[in-house]
C-alpha positions as CSV (number, residue, x, y, z in Angstrom):
1,M,-0.1,0.1,0.1
2,F,2.7,2.5,0.9
3,G,5.5,1.0,-1.1
4,N,8.9,0.4,0.4
5,W,9.1,1.3,4.1
6,G,12.7,1.3,4.0
7,L,12.9,4.0,1.5
8,L,10.2,6.1,3.3
9,T,12.1,5.6,6.6
10,A,15.4,6.8,5.0
11,F,13.7,9.7,3.4
12,L,12.0,10.8,6.6
13,Y,15.4,10.5,8.4
14,V,17.3,12.4,5.9
15,M,14.7,15.1,5.7
16,G,14.7,15.4,9.4
17,L,18.5,15.9,9.5
18,V,18.2,18.5,6.6
19,L,15.5,20.5,8.6
20,L,17.8,20.4,11.7
21,L,20.6,21.6,9.7
22,V,18.5,24.4,8.2
23,E,17.5,25.4,11.7
24,A,21.1,25.5,12.8
25,T,22.3,27.7,10.0
26,I,19.3,30.0,9.7
27,P,17.9,30.3,13.1
28,G,14.1,31.1,13.1
29,F,11.1,30.3,15.2
30,G,12.1,26.7,15.6
31,V,9.5,25.3,13.1
32,A,12.3,23.6,11.0
33,G,14.1,22.2,14.1
34,V,11.0,20.9,15.8
35,S,9.8,19.3,12.4
36,G,13.3,17.8,11.9
37,I,13.3,16.3,15.4
38,I,9.8,14.8,14.8
39,L,10.7,13.4,11.4
40,V,13.9,11.8,12.9
41,F,12.1,10.4,15.7
42,I,9.3,8.9,13.4
43,S,11.9,7.4,11.2
44,I,13.6,5.7,14.1
45,V,10.3,4.4,15.5
46,M,9.3,3.1,12.0
47,I,12.6,1.2,11.5
48,S,12.8,-0.2,15.0
49,S,11.4,-3.5,16.0
50,S,11.6,-2.8,19.7
51,F,11.7,-0.1,22.2
52,Y,15.2,-0.8,23.1
53,Q,16.4,-0.7,19.6
54,A,14.6,2.7,19.0
55,V,16.4,4.1,22.2
56,F,19.8,2.7,20.9
57,L,19.3,4.2,17.4
58,L,18.2,7.6,18.9
59,I,21.3,7.7,21.2
60,G,23.5,6.5,18.3
61,T,21.9,9.4,16.1
62,I,22.7,12.0,18.9
63,L,26.4,10.8,19.4
64,G,26.9,10.7,15.6
65,T,25.6,14.2,15.1
66,V,27.8,15.5,18.0
67,L,30.8,13.6,16.6
68,A,30.2,15.0,13.0
69,V,29.8,18.6,14.4
70,Y,33.1,18.1,16.5
71,V,35.1,16.9,13.5
72,L,33.7,19.6,11.2
73,Y,34.5,22.3,13.7
74,K,38.1,20.8,14.1
75,L,38.5,21.0,10.3
76,G,37.7,24.6,10.4
77,Y,34.1,24.7,8.9
78,G,32.4,25.8,12.2
79,K,34.9,28.6,12.9
80,R,33.8,30.6,9.8
81,F,30.2,30.0,10.7
82,L,30.6,31.1,14.2
83,K,32.6,34.2,13.2
84,S,29.7,35.3,10.9
85,M,27.3,35.1,14.0
86,V,29.4,37.1,16.4
87,L,29.7,40.9,16.3
88,S,33.7,41.4,16.2
89,T,33.6,45.2,16.2
90,E,33.4,47.4,19.3
91,Q,31.2,50.4,19.7
92,K,33.4,52.9,21.5
93,N,32.4,56.2,23.1
94,E,35.1,58.0,21.1
95,E,33.5,56.9,17.9
96,G,30.1,58.3,18.9
97,Y,28.4,55.3,20.3
98,V,27.0,56.2,23.6
99,S,24.4,54.2,25.6
100,S,23.6,57.2,27.9
101,K,24.0,60.9,28.1
102,D,26.7,62.2,30.3
103,Y,24.8,64.2,33.2
104,E,27.9,64.7,35.3
105,K,28.2,68.4,34.1
106,Y,25.0,69.1,35.9
107,L,26.2,68.1,39.3
108,G,26.1,71.0,41.7
109,M,24.2,73.3,39.2
110,H,20.9,75.0,40.0
111,G,17.7,75.0,38.0
112,T,14.0,75.7,37.9
113,V,11.2,73.0,38.3
114,I,9.1,73.1,35.0
115,T,6.6,70.4,36.0
116,P,5.9,69.6,39.6
117,L,8.3,66.9,41.0
118,R,6.1,64.3,42.5
119,S,9.0,62.1,42.7
120,S,9.9,62.8,39.0
121,G,9.4,65.5,36.5
122,T,11.2,68.1,34.3
123,V,13.7,70.6,35.5
124,L,15.3,73.6,33.4
125,I,19.0,73.5,34.1
126,D,21.4,75.8,32.1
127,G,18.6,76.4,29.6
128,K,18.0,72.7,28.9
129,K,15.1,70.6,30.0
130,V,16.1,67.5,31.7
131,D,14.2,64.8,33.5
132,A,14.9,64.7,37.2
133,I,13.6,63.1,40.4
134,S,13.4,64.7,43.8
135,E,15.3,63.5,46.7
136,A,12.5,62.6,48.9
137,E,9.7,65.2,48.6
138,F,7.2,66.7,46.3
139,I,8.6,70.0,44.7
140,D,6.1,72.5,43.0
141,K,6.6,74.3,39.7
142,D,8.9,77.3,39.5
143,T,10.9,76.1,42.6
144,E,14.6,76.5,42.6
145,V,16.4,73.2,42.9
146,E,20.1,72.0,43.0
147,V,21.4,68.8,41.5
148,I,22.9,66.8,44.2
149,K,23.6,63.4,42.7
150,I,23.8,61.6,39.4
151,K,23.1,58.0,39.2
152,G,23.6,56.9,35.6
153,N,20.8,58.5,33.7
154,I,19.0,59.8,36.8
155,I,19.4,63.4,38.0
156,V,18.5,63.8,41.6
157,V,17.6,67.3,42.8
158,R,16.9,69.0,46.1
159,R,14.9,72.1,47.0
160,I,17.1,75.2,47.6
161,K,16.2,76.6,51.0
């Protein structure tokens, strides 16, 4: 009815390995990888006459795959592939790559609250609007404040008394 089961089993096994290879070289949502695992598993169950033989074939397949990947890597094939997946350049501050603004220049400066600081809000310092948080109190609009601390991207201010 289905023809030669041996050919079908071999076809499913090879297609499963091809799908696993596709998933390894072109990472995606895992559809190819999961499909490949299912096809390899189905082919192993189809060819096996007992549960122990299926487990033995599955372990042999895993060990053979690990060995093949190791040998290919040692021969230099994997190194080129891994280099294409790893970013080898650095993004340095000197070249204009910055993850955050440098607010250290505002330390000790005075400014005026533009929006009420109910923990956080906007302050005008040196003619520039910056986001800030108050030290531990609510500060109304048009109140004079002083920058007392810089924590990364956070400017902490205190009311000038």
